[in-house]
C-alpha positions in Angstrom: 0.0 0.0 0.0 1.7 3.2 -1.2 2.4 6.1 1.1 3.0 9.5 -0.4 4.6 12.6 1.0 4.2 16.1 -0.4 4.8 19.6 0.9 1.8 21.8 0.1 0.4 25.3 0.8 -2.5 24.7 3.2 -5.1 27.0 1.9 -7.6 25.8 4.5 -6.0 28.0 7.1 -5.5 31.7 6.3 -3.0 33.4 8.5 -3.2 37.0 7.3 -5.5 39.0 4.9 -3.9 42.4 4.1 -6.1 45.2 3.0 -4.7 45.1 -0.6 -6.7 42.0 -1.6 -7.6 38.4 -1.1 -4.7 37.2 -3.3 -2.2 38.5 -0.7 -3.4 36.3 2.1 -0.7 34.1 3.7 -1.0 30.4 4.3 1.1 27.9 6.2 3.4 25.5 4.4 2.7 21.9 5.6 3.7 18.3 4.9 0.9 16.2 3.7 1.1 12.4 4.2 -1.4 10.2 2.3 -1.7 6.5 3.3 -4.6 4.2 2.7 -6.7 7.1 1.5 -6.2 8.9 4.7 -4.4 12.2 5.0 -2.5 13.8 7.8 -0.9 17.3 7.9 2.3 18.2 9.8 3.8 21.6 10.5 7.1 22.5 8.9 9.6 25.3 9.6 9.1 26.8 6.2 7.6 30.3 6.3 4.0 31.2 5.4 3.5 32.2 1.7 0.9 33.7 -0.6 -0.7 31.7 -3.4 1.4 33.7 -5.9 4.6 32.8 -4.0 3.6 29.2 -4.0 2.8 29.2 -7.7 6.3 30.4 -8.6 7.9 27.8 -6.3 5.8 25.0 -7.9 6.9 26.2 -11.4 10.5 26.7 -10.2 11.1 29.8 -12.3 11.9 33.5 -11.7 12.0 33.1 -8.0 13.1 35.6 -5.3 15.8 34.7 -2.8 13.2 33.7 -0.2 11.2 31.7 -2.7 14.3 29.8 -3.8 15.1 29.0 -0.1 11.6 27.6 0.3 12.0 25.7 -3.0 15.1 23.9 -1.6 13.6 23.5 1.9 10.5 21.9 0.3 12.7 19.2 -1.4 14.6 18.5 1.9 11.3 18.1 3.9 9.9 15.7 1.3 13.2 13.7 1.1 13.2 13.4 4.9 9.6 12.3 5.0 10.2 9.7 2.3 13.2 8.3 4.2 11.1 7.9 7.3 8.2 6.3 5.4 10.6 3.8 3.9 11.9 2.9 7.3 8.3 2.1 8.6 7.1 -1.3 7.7 4.2 -1.3 8.3 3.6 2.4 8.1 2.1 4.1 11.2 0.9 7.7 11.4 1.8 8.0 15.1 5.3 6.7 14.7 5.8 8.9 11.6 4.7 12.0 13.5 7.1 11.3 16.4 10.0 10.8 14.1 9.2 13.8 11.9 8.5 16.3 14.6 11.1 15.2 17.2 14.4 16.9 16.3 16.3 14.6 18.7 15.4 11.5 16.7 16.7 11.3 13.2 16.1 8.7 10.5 19.6 7.4 11.1 18.9 6.4 14.7 19.2 2.7 14.0 18.7 0.1 16.7 22.3 -0.9 16.3 23.5 2.7 16.9 21.3 3.1 20.0 22.8 -0.2 21.3 26.3 1.2 20.8 25.3 4.5 22.4 24.0 2.7 25.5 27.2 0.7 25.8 29.3 3.9 25.6 27.2 5.5 28.4 27.7 2.4 30.6 31.4 2.6 30.1 31.4 6.4 30.9 29.6 5.4 34.2 32.4 2.9 34.9 29.8 0.0 34.6 32.3 -2.1 32.7 30.8 -5.5 33.5 27.3 -4.4 32.4 28.7 -2.8 29.3 30.5 -6.0 28.4 27.2 -7.9 28.8 25.5 -5.5 26.4 28.4 -5.8 24.0 28.1 -9.6 24.0 24.3 -9.3 23.4 24.8 -7.0 20.4 27.5 -9.2 18.9 25.2 -12.2 19.3 22.3 -10.5 17.7 24.4 -9.2 14.8 25.7 -12.8 14.3 22.1 -13.8 13.7 21.2 -10.8 11.5 23.9 -8.5 10.0 22.1 -5.3 10.7 19.5 -4.5 13.4 16.6 -2.3 12.2 13.4 -1.4 13.9 11.6 -3.2 11.1 13.1 -6.5 12.2 11.5 -6.3 15.7 8.6 -8.7 15.5 7.9 -11.9 17.4 8.9 -14.2 14.6 12.4 -12.6 14.3 12.9 -13.0 18.1 11.7 -16.6 18.1 14.0 -17.3 15.2 16.9 -15.8 17.2 16.1 -17.9 20.2 15.9 -21.1 18.1 19.3 -20.5 16.6 20.9 -19.8 20.0 19.5 -23.1 21.3 20.9 -24.9 18.3 24.3 -23.3 19.0 24.2 -24.7 22.6 23.4 -21.4 24.4 21.5 -21.8 27.7 18.1 -20.3 28.4 19.9 -18.0 31.0 22.3 -16.6 28.3 19.4 -16.1 25.8 17.4 -14.4 28.4 20.3 -12.0 29.4 20.8 -11.0 25.7 17.2 -10.4 25.0 16.6 -8.5 28.2 19.4 -6.2 27.0 17.7 -5.8 23.6 14.4 -5.1 25.4 16.1 -2.2 27.3 17.2 -0.6 24.1 13.8 -1.2 22.4 12.1 0.5 25.4 14.4 3.5 24.9 13.4 3.6 21.3 9.8 3.4 22.1 10.0 6.4 24.5 11.5 8.3 21.5 8.7 7.2 19.2 10.9 4.9 17.1 8.5 2.1 17.4 4.7 2.2 17.7 3.0 0.8 20.8 1.1 -1.7 18.7 4.3 -3.0 17.1 6.1 -3.5 20.4 7.3 -7.2 20.2 7.7 -8.1 23.8 5.0 -9.4 26.1 2.9 -12.5 26.7 2.7 -15.2 24.1 -1.1 -15.4 24.6 -1.2 -11.8 23.3 0.7 -12.6 20.2 3.9 -11.1 21.6 7.4 -12.6 22.2 8.0 -13.7 25.8 11.7 -13.8 26.9 12.6 -17.2 28.4 12.8 -17.3 32.1 16.2 -18.0 33.7 16.6 -21.6 34.7 17.9 -21.8 38.3 20.7 -24.3 38.0 21.5 -26.1 41.2 24.9 -24.6 42.1 25.1 -25.4 45.8 27.4 -28.0 47.2 26.2 -30.4 49.9 27.6 -30.0 53.4 29.6 -33.2 52.8 31.2 -31.7 49.6 32.0 -28.5 51.5 33.7 -30.5 54.2 35.8 -32.3 51.5 37.0 -28.9 50.4 37.8 -27.8 53.9 39.8 -31.0 54.6 41.6 -30.9 51.2 45.4 -30.6 51.3 46.5 -29.3 47.8 50.1 -28.9 47.0 51.4 -25.8 48.8 51.6 -22.8 46.4 49.6 -24.5 43.8 46.7 -23.0 41.8 44.4 -25.5 43.5 45.4 -24.4 47.0 44.8 -20.7 46.1 41.4 -21.6 44.6 40.5 -23.6 47.7 41.4 -20.8 50.0 39.6 -18.1 48.2 36.5 -20.3 47.7 36.3 -20.9 51.5 36.9 -17.2 52.1 33.9 -16.4 49.9 31.9 -19.2 51.5 32.4 -17.9 55.0 32.0 -14.2 54.2 28.3 -14.5 53.2 29.1 -15.8 49.7 31.1 -12.7 48.9 31.9 -12.6 45.2 35.3 -11.9 43.6 34.6 -8.3 42.8 33.7 -7.6 46.5 36.7 -9.6 47.7 38.9 -7.5 45.4 37.5 -4.3 46.8 37.8 -5.3 50.5 40.0 -2.8 52.4 41.6 -3.1 55.8 39.0 -0.8 57.3 36.3 -3.4 56.3 37.7 -5.8 58.8 37.3 -5.6 62.6 39.7 -8.2 64.0 38.7 -7.3 67.6 35.0 -7.8 67.0 35.6 -10.6 64.5 33.4 -9.0 61.8 33.7 -8.0 58.2 31.5 -5.2 57.0 31.2 -4.0 53.4 28.8 -2.6 50.8 28.3 -4.9 47.8 29.6 -3.3 44.6 26.6 -4.7 42.7 24.1 -2.6 44.7 26.4 0.3 45.5 25.2 2.4 42.6 21.5 1.6 42.9 21.4 2.4 46.6 23.4 5.6 46.7 21.0 7.2 49.1 20.8 4.3 51.5 24.0 2.1 51.5 23.3 -1.2 53.2 26.3 -3.0 54.6 26.8 -6.7 54.5 27.9 -8.0 58.0 29.8 -11.3 58.1 31.4 -13.1 60.9 35.2 -13.4 60.5 35.6 -17.1 60.9 39.0 -18.6 61.8 39.3 -20.0 58.2 38.5 -16.6 56.7 41.0 -14.8 59.0 43.7 -17.3 58.1 43.1 -16.5 54.4 43.6 -12.8 55.1 46.8 -13.5 57.0 48.0 -15.8 54.2 47.3 -13.6 51.2 46.7 -10.1 52.5 49.3 -7.4 52.1 49.6 -5.5 55.4 49.3 -1.7 55.2 49.1 1.1 57.6 46.7 2.8 55.2 43.3 1.3 56.1 41.9 2.2 52.7 44.3 0.0 50.9 42.9 -3.2 49.3 43.7 -6.3 51.4 44.5 -8.8 48.6 45.8 -6.4 45.9 43.9 -8.2 43.2 43.4 -4.7 42.0 45.3 -1.5 42.7 44.1 2.0 43.8 45.3 3.7 40.6 43.5 1.2 38.3 40.8 2.5 35.9 37.4 0.9 36.1 38.2 -1.1 33.0 41.6 -2.2 34.4 39.9 -3.4 37.6 37.3 -5.3 35.6 40.0 -7.1 33.5 42.1 -8.0 36.6 39.0 -9.3 38.4 38.1 -11.4 35.3 41.6 -12.8 35.1 41.6 -13.6 38.8 38.2 -15.3 38.6 39.3 -17.3 35.6 42.4 -18.5 37.5 40.4 -19.5 40.6 37.8 -21.4 38.5 40.5 -23.3 36.8 42.0 -24.2 40.2 38.6 -25.3 41.5 38.1 -27.6 38.5 41.4 -29.2 39.3 40.5 -29.5 43.0 37.1 -31.0 42.2 38.8 -33.7 40.1 41.2 -34.5 42.9 38.3 -34.7 45.5 36.0 -36.7 43.2 33.3 -34.0 43.2 31.5 -34.2 39.9 29.7 -30.8 40.2 30.9 -27.8 38.3 32.4 -25.7 41.2 33.0 -22.0 40.5 33.4 -18.9 42.6 29.7 -18.4 42.4 29.0 -21.8 43.9 30.2 -20.5 47.3 27.3 -18.0 47.5 24.7 -20.6 46.9 26.4 -23.1 49.2 26.5 -20.5 52.0 22.8 -19.8 51.7 21.9 -23.5 51.4 24.0 -24.4 54.5 22.2 -21.7 56.5 18.8 -23.1 55.6 19.8 -26.7 56.2 20.9 -25.6 59.7 17.5 -24.1 60.5 17.9 -20.5 59.5 14.7 -18.8 58.4 14.2 -17.4 54.9 14.0 -14.0 56.4 17.4 -14.4 58.0 19.0 -15.5 54.7 17.3 -12.6 53.0 18.8 -10.2 55.5 22.2 -12.0 55.4 22.5 -11.4 51.7 20.6 -8.1 51.7 18.2 -9.2 49.0 15.7 -6.8 47.8 12.9 -9.4 47.8 12.0 -12.8 49.1 11.7 -14.0 45.5 15.5 -13.5 45.1 16.1 -15.5 48.2 13.8 -18.3 47.1 16.1 -18.8 44.1 18.5 -20.4 46.5 15.8 -22.8 47.7 16.0 -24.6 44.4 19.3 -26.0 45.5 17.7 -27.7 48.5 16.3 -31.3 48.5 12.6 -31.8 48.2 12.1 -32.8 51.8 13.6 -29.6 53.1 11.7 -27.5 50.5 8.4 -28.9 51.7 9.3 -28.0 55.3 10.2 -24.5 54.2 6.9 -24.2 52.2 5.0 -24.8 55.4 6.6 -21.7 56.9 5.4 -19.4 54.2 
């Protein structure tokens, strides 16, 4: 169905009728869009003209300087309108209006460019890990389709992407992360009028929309028996396995503290007299600027031993304990060092698991789930675990319950 754009003199609206006659009345110059026998008129920045002025512009001959400027402006407006029309499949009057009238949004604002812009903003905010996640999502989407356009955003396209990712061996968790990143960018575009409400692809399947797959809660926790094996293990002194064991246990005892938080621990976070470690999680630090909530963990003998073994003493209480990162590091340098350290620890954990006969995939993240599971197995309430981890909702805490056997889960269900 053809859509036409034409700049016209809107003689329906008379702006001025001078005393020297009707022919000298001025009229606004507007853009007229015709689609499916329907017409819509949009204001332009071209100046009001008389019918005589407009006749000369239409003929393109013997024009004054002002008339010539309007002549070229008319062509530019029509060209812009045509570009927007061609980018809208199917065409939508509301979306066209937002794109045409909003000077912030240009026809070159592709989905891909908005994605890149968002990544740049994240890096400027030193949110390097999140930026990396969005970059991986964009790379994956471009691997499926060379260029990302607003026209591509329909449920069938997203379903096709999900199918291909599954065939490539990607997990539901990974697919969900990538598509939630895409949805964030699409929501930004929707707020700018780049996509019509009716064409928004995300939602419930029952409504003809595409539903992002839910994360599958993989059982990451170790049993108490497996944790005991790690405690009792005697790796070769100075080996990668020994270092991995020590930092895994440190994480396990300090409320499942992740590597980023371990790297940022300073000497003033540890109170040896009280036997406590208190710190703000880096993950929630930015979101809770107005109300920083500290994690409080008991400094167990094993955790204290790890500090004595690997910590670098300093009179400056603001120095990092383990020097995984350095004070002068940029946010990106910190991120890369933390990634490298995590990778080394995970390699050591795999080696340790083989030596101990543990068949589960042990990672630094396993310590967090194992800590929560141990608390619940030993009679701690869900409310206590929620407070221990400073979760924002009970739903997040319940994710750890999936690592518990069915008998214990039934007992917990009775308490809800």
